[in-house]
C-alpha positions as CSV (number, residue, x, y, z in Angstrom):
1,M,12.3,-41.4,26.6
2,T,9.4,-42.0,24.0
3,L,8.8,-39.3,22.2
4,K,4.7,-38.9,22.0
5,T,3.8,-38.9,18.3
6,A,1.0,-35.8,19.6
7,L,4.1,-33.9,21.1
8,R,3.8,-30.6,18.7
9,P,6.7,-28.6,18.9
10,G,5.8,-24.5,19.1
11,R,4.7,-23.0,16.1
12,L,7.8,-21.2,13.5
13,L,8.1,-17.9,15.1
14,A,7.2,-15.5,12.6
15,S,8.9,-12.1,15.1
16,I,11.5,-14.2,16.2
17,G,14.3,-14.1,13.5
18,C,11.7,-14.8,10.3
19,A,13.1,-12.0,8.3
20,L,14.3,-12.3,4.6
21,S,18.0,-10.5,3.1
22,V,18.7,-10.4,-0.1
23,V,22.1,-12.5,-0.5
24,S,25.0,-9.6,-0.5
25,G,26.4,-9.0,-4.1
26,S,24.2,-11.3,-5.4
27,A,21.2,-10.2,-8.0
28,A,18.1,-9.4,-6.0
29,T,16.8,-12.4,-7.0
30,F,16.6,-15.1,-5.0
31,H,16.0,-14.9,-0.5
32,T,17.4,-16.3,2.2
33,I,14.4,-17.0,5.4
34,P,15.6,-17.8,8.8
35,L,13.2,-19.5,10.9
36,A,13.1,-19.7,14.8
37,W,10.4,-21.9,16.4
38,N,9.7,-22.9,20.1
39,A,11.0,-26.2,22.2
40,P,8.7,-28.5,23.3
41,P,8.2,-29.4,26.6
42,E,9.5,-32.7,26.2
43,S,13.1,-33.7,26.3
44,G,15.6,-35.9,24.5
45,I,14.9,-34.4,21.1
46,F,17.0,-36.1,18.6
47,N,17.0,-33.6,15.6
48,Y,14.6,-30.8,14.4
49,K,13.0,-31.1,10.6
50,V,12.0,-28.5,8.5
51,Y,9.2,-29.2,6.0
52,V,8.9,-26.5,2.8
53,G,6.9,-26.7,-0.2
54,S,5.6,-24.7,-3.0
55,A,1.4,-25.6,-1.8
56,S,0.0,-25.9,1.9
57,E,0.6,-28.9,3.1
58,Q,2.3,-30.3,-0.4
59,Y,6.2,-30.1,1.3
60,T,8.8,-30.8,-1.8
61,Q,12.0,-30.4,0.9
62,V,13.1,-31.6,4.6
63,F,16.0,-29.9,6.3
64,D,17.3,-31.3,9.3
65,A,18.4,-28.3,11.4
66,G,20.1,-30.8,14.3
67,T,19.2,-29.6,18.1
68,N,19.2,-26.0,16.4
69,L,16.1,-23.8,17.0
70,S,16.5,-21.9,14.0
71,L,17.1,-22.4,10.2
72,S,18.0,-20.6,7.4
73,V,16.5,-21.6,3.2
74,A,18.2,-20.8,1.2
75,D,17.2,-19.9,-2.9
76,M,13.7,-18.2,-2.6
77,E,12.3,-17.0,-5.2
78,F,10.6,-13.7,-5.6
79,G,6.6,-13.9,-6.2
80,R,5.8,-17.2,-5.0
81,T,4.7,-18.8,-1.9
82,Y,6.6,-21.0,0.1
83,Y,4.5,-22.9,3.3
84,F,6.7,-24.3,6.2
85,A,6.4,-26.5,9.0
86,V,8.5,-28.1,11.5
87,T,8.1,-31.8,13.7
88,A,11.0,-32.9,16.5
89,V,12.6,-36.2,16.2
90,G,13.1,-38.0,19.6
91,S,16.4,-40.9,20.2
92,T,14.3,-43.7,19.5
93,G,13.8,-42.0,15.7
94,L,10.0,-41.3,16.8
95,E,8.7,-37.7,15.0
96,S,6.3,-36.0,16.1
97,L,3.2,-34.2,14.2
98,L,4.2,-31.5,11.6
99,S,3.7,-27.9,13.3
100,P,1.4,-25.6,12.7
101,E,2.0,-24.2,8.8
102,L,3.8,-20.7,8.7
103,A,3.3,-19.2,4.9
104,V,5.4,-16.9,3.4
105,E,5.3,-14.3,0.3
106,I,8.0,-13.6,-1.3
107,V,7.5,-9.6,-2.5
108,Q,9.9,-8.0,-4.7
109,P,9.1,-4.5,-4.0
110,P,8.9,-1.5,-6.3
111,L,12.1,0.2,-8.3
112,P,12.3,4.0,-6.7
113,V,11.4,6.4,-10.0
114,G,12.7,9.5,-11.5
115,S,15.7,9.6,-9.3
116,G,18.7,11.7,-10.0
117,I,21.1,13.9,-9.3
118,S,21.1,17.6,-8.0
119,V,23.1,20.6,-7.2
120,T,21.4,23.1,-4.7
121,G,22.5,26.8,-4.7
122,S,25.3,27.0,-2.4
123,G,26.4,23.5,-4.0
124,Q,25.7,20.5,-2.2
125,A,25.2,17.2,-4.2
126,G,22.7,14.8,-3.8
127,L,21.4,12.1,-5.3
128,N,16.7,12.1,-5.6
129,W,14.4,9.8,-5.5
130,S,10.6,8.8,-5.1
131,Y,8.3,6.0,-4.0
132,P,5.3,5.3,-4.2
133,V,3.5,5.0,-0.3
134,S,1.7,1.7,-0.7
135,A,4.7,-0.2,-1.3
136,Y,6.1,0.5,2.4
137,S,7.1,-2.4,4.7
138,T,8.1,-1.3,8.2
139,S,11.6,-2.9,7.2
140,L,11.8,-1.2,3.8
141,R,15.2,0.4,3.3
142,F,16.7,1.4,0.0
143,I,20.3,1.3,-0.3
144,V,22.6,3.3,-2.4
145,E,26.0,1.8,-3.9
146,S,28.5,4.2,-5.3
147,S,31.6,3.1,-8.6
148,T,34.5,4.6,-9.7
149,D,34.3,2.2,-12.8
150,L,30.8,0.2,-12.9
151,L,32.3,-2.5,-12.1
152,H,32.4,-2.1,-9.1
153,W,29.8,-1.0,-6.6
154,T,30.4,-0.5,-2.5
155,E,27.2,0.0,-0.5
156,V,27.8,3.7,0.7
157,A,24.1,4.9,2.8
158,T,20.9,3.1,4.0
159,V,18.5,5.4,3.9
160,L,14.7,4.3,5.2
161,P,11.1,5.5,4.3
162,T,11.0,7.8,7.8
163,A,14.5,9.7,6.4
164,S,11.8,11.0,3.4
165,T,12.1,14.7,2.4
166,G,9.0,15.6,0.7
167,G,5.8,14.1,-0.9
168,N,2.1,13.1,-0.1
169,S,0.0,10.9,0.9
170,Q,0.3,8.7,-2.5
171,T,4.5,9.9,-2.9
172,A,7.1,10.0,-0.8
173,Q,10.7,12.1,-1.9
174,F,13.9,11.6,-0.1
175,L,17.4,13.2,-1.1
176,W,20.4,11.6,0.5
177,P,23.0,14.4,-0.1
178,F,26.8,13.8,-0.6
179,A,29.8,15.3,-1.1
180,M,31.4,16.2,-4.9
181,T,35.1,15.7,-4.1
182,G,35.9,16.0,-7.8
183,T,36.7,12.2,-7.9
184,R,34.4,10.7,-10.9
185,N,31.4,8.8,-9.1
186,F,28.6,6.9,-10.4
187,Y,25.8,5.7,-8.0
188,R,23.1,3.3,-8.4
189,L,20.1,2.7,-5.8
190,T,17.3,0.5,-5.3
191,A,15.0,-0.8,-2.1
192,K,14.7,-3.8,-0.4
193,N,11.8,-5.1,1.5
194,W,11.0,-8.3,3.9
195,M,8.1,-11.1,3.5
196,E,4.5,-11.4,4.3
197,I,4.1,-13.4,6.9
198,Y,1.2,-16.1,7.0
199,T,0.8,-18.3,9.7
200,T,-2.3,-21.3,9.6
201,L,-3.2,-22.5,13.3
């Protein structure tokens, strides 16, 4: 099989597996981006190469994905935009043209504000906070962690934006109830989101 130089693998798919996640237990500084793409119609693909750069069409890193149709690229920094493209390599070593480019902006969500602990008249305790509606995204979520010693933290809840308990057009209010057991617990809260995706055809 001879791979044609005009071969163009299907464009990177922003809607299939292309989601960011913060590495569990690490500081919210770096992200991992799982990428996926379509296989070209030709058979005999030896491997795929994923090109990464911090400027459009200026790629400084190349990753070998083997024959997989996906690859996760780690250590993506907040506040930067990365550009990705993929090629297919045939058994003869001939490499295809680059796929259409995928641009990904790593967006750091704002922190929840006005957080605190409240207790209702019936004795129900809750962690409450506010969040700007303008920072909402379809993948936004809030993570509640608990600790008894301020050293070891355990994730105890995930709260989605749809669980807001009030607010207005600018700010949403949230309340996460918890049981008071007599054991001293500390709580902390963070917001996590995904990425802004742009495609270049």
